[in-house]
N, C-alpha and C positions, 0 to 999 in steps of 0.2 A: 481218478485220472483216466482209467480205462473206459468208464462210462462216458466221460466227456469226449474222449477220442472217438467212441462209437457214434455218439450223436453228431459229431462233426462230419464223420464219414457218411452218415445217412443224409445229412443236409447236402453234402456235395453230390451224392448220388441223385437226390431229388432234383437239384439244380441242373445237373448234367443231363438227366432224362428230359427235363422240361426244355432246355436249350436244344437238345437233339430233335425233339418233336417240332419246335418252331422252325428249325433249319429244314426238316423234312417237308413241312408245309410250304416253306418258301421255295424249295427246290421243285416241288410238284407244281406250284404256281408258275415258276419260270418255264418249266417244260411245257405246260399247257399253253402259255403265251407263244412259245416257239412253234408249237404244233399248229396253233391257229394262224400264225403268220405264214407258215409254209403251206397251209391248206386253206387258202382264202375262200374256197367254195363251200367250206363246211359251215352250216348254219345250226347253231345250238339253240334249243328251246329255252334254256335258262342261261342267265349271265353267270356262268361258272366262275369266271375270273373274279367277279365282284364277291361271290360267295366265299371263294378261297381267301381273298383279302380280309373279309369280315371274320372268317374263322381264325386267321392268324392274329388279328387284332384282339379277338375274344380270348384266345389262349393267353396272350401277353397280359391282357387286362386282368384275367382271372388269377394268374400267377403273381402279379404285382400286388394283388389285394391281400396276400398272405405273407406273413413274415417267415423267416427260415425255420424258427422253432415250431411254427404252426404246422409245418409239413412233416414233423416227426411225431409219430403216435406214441404217447406215453400215458395210457389210460390209468395206470396205478400210481402215478406220482401225486404228491400233495401239492395242491396249487396254492400260490401266495395270493391272499385277498388284495394285497397292495398292487398286484399286477392284473388280476382278473376281478373286477369290482362287482359285476352284475351278471346274472343269468336270465335268460328267458326260456320259457317252456312252450313247446308247440307239439303237434302230432309227430311222432317218429316217422321220418321220411321227408318231412318238410323243412328240415333244418337249413338247407341251402337257400330256400326261398325266404325264410325268415331272416337269415344273415344278409341277404341282398336288400331286404326292406330296411334293416337297421342302418345300413350305410346311406340309404336315401333319406332317412329321417333325421339322424343326428351324426355328429362327428365322433368317430371312435378310432382308437389306436390300433385295434385288431379285433377280429371276430373268429371264434372257434366253434364251428358246427360240431355236433356230437361231443360236447365238452367232456373231457376225461373218459371218453369212450361210452358216454351215456346217451342213448337214443332219446331224442325229444328235447335235449338241453343244448342251448347255444351260449357259449361264454363270450363276454364282452370285456375288452381291455381298453383302458384309457378313455372312458366315456366322458364326454363334455356335454353339459346341459342334460343331466340324467332325467330331469322331469319330462323331457320330450319322449322318453321311452314309453310313457303311458299312451302315446298316440299310435303305437304299433297295432296293426290289425291282424297280423299273422300269429300273434302270441296268445297264449292262455294267461300266463302270469309273468310279471317282472319281479325278479328276486335279487336282493342284495346278498352277495356271496360272502360267507364268513370262513368256510373251510370244508375240507373233505377228507375222508379216510376210507380204507378198505376193510371189509369184514374178514375175520379169520377163516381160513379155508377149513372145511369139514365141520364147522360149527352149525348149530341148529337150535331153533326154539329159544328158550330162556337164555341160553348161552350167548346167542347173537344179540338179544335185547340188552343184556348187560354190557356187551362189547360196544353197542351203540351209545349207551349211557356214558361209558368211559371215554369214548371218542368225543362226545359233547363236552365232558369235563375238561378234556385237553384243549378245547377251543374256547374256554372261558375268557382268556385275554382278548379274543376277537369279538366276543359277545358282550363285553363289559359296556361298551359305548351304547348299544341299543337297549340292553336290559337294565342298565344302571339307572336310567331316567324314566323307566316305564312305570305307569301306575297299575296296569293290569296286562295280562298276556294270555295267550293260548298257544298250544303246540298242534301243528297239523302235519300229518305224515302221508306220503303217497308211495306206493310200491309198484315197481315195474319188473317183470321177469322173475326168475327164481335162481337160487344158488345152484340147483342141479343142472339147469341149462348151461350155466357157465362151466360147471365141472365136467360135463360130458360133451362139450362143444367139439373137442378134438377126437372124441371117441375112445381115447385111452389116455392113461397117465403118461407124463414124460418119461421116456426110457423104458416103457412097458412093452415087452415083446408079445407076439401073437399068442404064445402058450399061456403067458401070465394073464392076458386079457380074457382068454377062454376060461381059465380057472376062476377069474373074478366073476365072469358072467354066470358060470354054473353055480358058484357059491351064492350069488344073489338070487338065482332061480330057486334054490333049495331053502331059502330063508322062510321064516314064518310069514303068514299072510299079514300079520300086523306090521312087521318090519317092512314087508314089500309095499304096503300101502303108505307107510311113512317115508320111505327113502326113494322108491322107484316111481310112484305115481302120486305125488303130492296134489292135493285138491287145489282148485282154482283160488280159493280164499285162504289157503295156508301154504303158499309156495315156499316161503322161507321158514316155515315152522312156527310163525307167529303172525299176529294180525296188526294192522296199522294202529288200532286203538290201544294195543299194549305199548307200542312205542310212544304214542302221545301221552299216555298215562305215566309211564316210567320217566321219560325225559322231562315231563312237566314237573314231577316230584323233585328231580335233580335241580332244575332251574329255580324252583320255589325255595328249596333249601339253601341254595347259594345266594340268591338275590332278595329273598323275602318279599317277592312281588305276588300280588293276588292273581290267581287264575280265574279267568272269566271266559266262558265259551262263546258268548254273544257280544258283550260290550267290552271288547278288548282293545287295548291301545297298540300292542305289538303282537304280531303273529310270527312265531318261529316255525320254519319249515325244516323237517328232517325227512328227506326223500331217500328211499332205498331203491337203487337201480341195479338189478342183478346183485353183484357183490360190492357195490360202491355206495357210500353214504355221502350225501350233500347236505350241508347245514347252512341255511340261509334265513333271512327275514323277508317278509312279504309286505311291501308298502300298500298294494291295492287289496282291499277287502274282498272284492268280487272278481271273478275272472274277466279279463278284458274281452274275451270272446262272447260273453253274455251281454251284448250291447243293444240288441234290437228288442223293442217292446212288442210282444206278440199277443194278439187277441185270438189267434187260431194256432193251436199247437198240435202237430201230428205225432203219432207214436214214434216215428223215425224222422228226424230232422237233421239236415246238414248243418254242421256248426259254421258260424260266420267266418271263423278264421280259415277254415278249409276252403270255403267259398272264395274268400279273398285271394288265397294262394292260387286257386284255379284261374281266377280272373287275371292275376298278375302273370301267370304262365301263358295266358292267351295273348298277352301283349296289347290289350285294349288301351286305347288312348282317348283323350278328350274328343268329343263330338263324333266318336265312332259308335256304331250300332251293335247291340248285343241281343241275342235271343236265348232263352232257356225253355226248350220244348217240354221238359218234365219239371215244371217250376215248383210243384208241391206248395209249401208255405210261402214261396217267393223269396227265399234267402239270397239267391244269387243276384237277381235284378236289384233287390234292396241294397245289397252290399255294394254293387256297382254305383248305385245312386249316391250312397254315402261317400264313396271314394271321390267322385267327380263333381257332385253337387250340380250347380247350374251349368257347368261345362260338359255335362254328360250328353251323349247322343241319345238315340232311340233305345230304350231299355224295355224289352218285351218278354213276358213270361206266358206260357200257355200250358194247359193240362186238359185231359179228356174228361175230368170230373168237374161238374159244375160246382159242387160243394167245395172242392179244393180251390177252385178259382176265386170263389167268393171269400174264402178264408184268406187267400193271399192278398186280396184287395183290402180286407180288414186289417191285416198286419201292416200294410203300407200306410194305411190311414193312422194306425196307432203310432207308427214311427214318424208321422208327419212328412212323408215323402211321396204321397199319393199322386202329386203332380209331376213326378219324375219318372214313374214307371207305369206300365200298362199290362193288364192281364186279360186273357181271353180263353175261351173253351175251344180247343183244337186237338186233333189227333197227330201225334208226333210222326206217324208213318205217312202222313199225307200233307206235309208242310207246304209242298209245292202247289197245292190247290188253293192255299190261302195267301201265299207270299209269292211275289214275282222273282225272277232270277236276280242274283246279285243284291239281295235285299239287306243282308247283314254282313258286317265285318268279321264278327266272331260269334260262335255258338258255344256257350258254356253251360253244362247241364249235369245232372245226377240222375241217370235213368234207373229204372227198377233193377234190382239185383237178382231177382228170381225167387225170392223167399215166398212171395204170395202169388206169383204169376202162374206157376204150375209146372208143366213139362219144359225140358230144355228146348224142345222144338218151338214152343210158344215164345220163349225168350229170344231164341235165335231169329224168329220171324219179326219180332219187335225191333231188335237191333239192326237187322238187315234193312228193313223199311226206313228206319231212322237214318241210317248212313246214306242211303240213296236220296232221300228227300232233302237231307241236310246239304248234300253236295250241290243240289240244284239251286237252293236259295242263298247259299254262302258265296261270297265273292271269290273269284279265283285268287289263290294266295292267302285267303282268309284261314283262320284257325278254328278247329273244332276241338274242344277240351271237355272231357267227360270222365266220370268216376264210375268204375264197374268192378264187380266182384269176380265175374267169369272172364278173366283177362285172356285166357287161351282161346276161348270161343271168339271173343272180339278181335283178337289178333288175326285169327284165321279169316274172319269176315272182311276185315280191312284189307288184307292182302289179296283176297279173291276179288274184291270190288274194283281195285285198280284206280279208285277215285281219289285216294288220299296218300300223302307221304307221311310216314311216322317220324315226327321230330324228336319225341322223347316219351318215355314211360317211367312212371314214378310210383313205387309201392308205398302206401301210407297206412299207418295203424289208426283205425277209428274204432273205438270200443274194443271188442274182442275179435274183430275181423281185420284183414289186411287186403283191402281193395287196391286197384291200380288207377292212377290218373294217366290217361292217354292224351297226348298233344299231337294233333294231326294238321297237316297243311292241305287245303283243298286244291286239287289239280284241275277240277272242272271236267275232266275226261280221263279215260284210261289211256295214258300216254303210250304204253307199250303196244296196246292194241292199235292205236292210230299209226304208230311207226310201222307195224306189221302190214296194215292195210295199204299204207303208202307204197311200201316195197312191192306188194302184190300188184297194185295198179300199175306200177312202173314196168313190171315184167309181163303184164297181160298182153300188150300189143305184139309180143314176140311169139305168141301162140298162133300156129297157122290158121286154124278154124275155130275161133272162140265161139261159144254158144251165145247167139244173140237173143234168143228167146228165153224169157223167164229169169227170175233172180237166181244167183248162184247159191250153193249150199251154205256158204259163209253168211250171205245176206239173209237167207231164210232163217238161219240160227239167230242172227242178230234181231230180226223182226220178232221171232218167238220170244226172245229174252225181254225185249221191250214190252211186249204185250203182257208177259208174266209180271 
């Protein structure tokens, strides 16, 4: 009863905060309209009133898409498969984009990003026409959800493996339908994060004072090197004290003993997924044999290739529509233009990719041919720092790309020079109001360059886990010019006639600086 009362209170607080936010937006909009009415001489460069209205509608739409219980975070509760029937997996950080795509593909009763507090997992409630989930382009896998549980705190190694097996046994009633009719099966397990990261997230145990924390730290430092290696610095392949293969083997034995079904690693009929995300375990079955993100036929494969599902999410974040043009100045194997071609088909606008390497450009063309979309995309050999030499102004609606991250470029100065040239040339060929979306590892460097340029407005930034790295997706709006500088120049020109003896000969210091900057 107390827990129910607390949940009700939290829901009321969320609802109250949301309504307060909407009311504040409406009040700001009304004040702005009143200000513009009283000051008819004011000319604003942007339609702020329309943007405020759109923002208000967006907030209301966003809140209406979630039920009250979805606004309450309960990561450790056991979910009812009757309520949450499916999960989809994607890159951690892209859950909201995937949830948005789900609503556009099929009818669902509810969507839960970061399901049970698990990054990269999206829960689906009340799915109608579940077969359409296979059309999702932002997902890696579509999973049928059977149950979840939490690993015991403080456990490690074999103890946790046995806890997982016991948890699977508790879910036999939910697994009967899928395992009872199977002729063969296999178990697949994926692990994300570690128990230690969850245990030390807050820095100290609940109720632990500073002295107790200091004593615990000193005790850990005085421990043996073997214990230190095991507890304080778990290796990348042994973050939970066990490996995924152990879970697959032990859970497979439990399922075989229960259902007497033959295990087959290749020619299986049913694949049971037992995923460990920090301290949580998700038990599912996987209808698709291969990942949905492995959809392009590639004749040319680079050592580092952007996954198609990440490319799709970036294109979706750009707002690209039918008949609109897209450019990828660092196309690599051509994943982004190819993904856009698959999204829009014959309704696609101009889809162009370029790279400074002739070998890479030829490889991208080969990939497009292998995927039978060579008539929808074009690739050319160009330098991303000099795009304005090959394309005229307002040539593209969006630019979506994955520039080099600096692993092989060399010094930071070289990478900064690439990014700076890329930003300036992109602003010249991108339509005013067009979007520039790119994925980079050196996010702080890029953030500083964007702010200094004054050519773009930052719409959003989204950190994404790809492999063992966490790069950032930037979504920028092209302003076409430095608005603050233009406003300043206008004010200076307006006051210049007030100077008694303005210098009529030669350019001013400001103009000289601008000329030097343009030449550079």
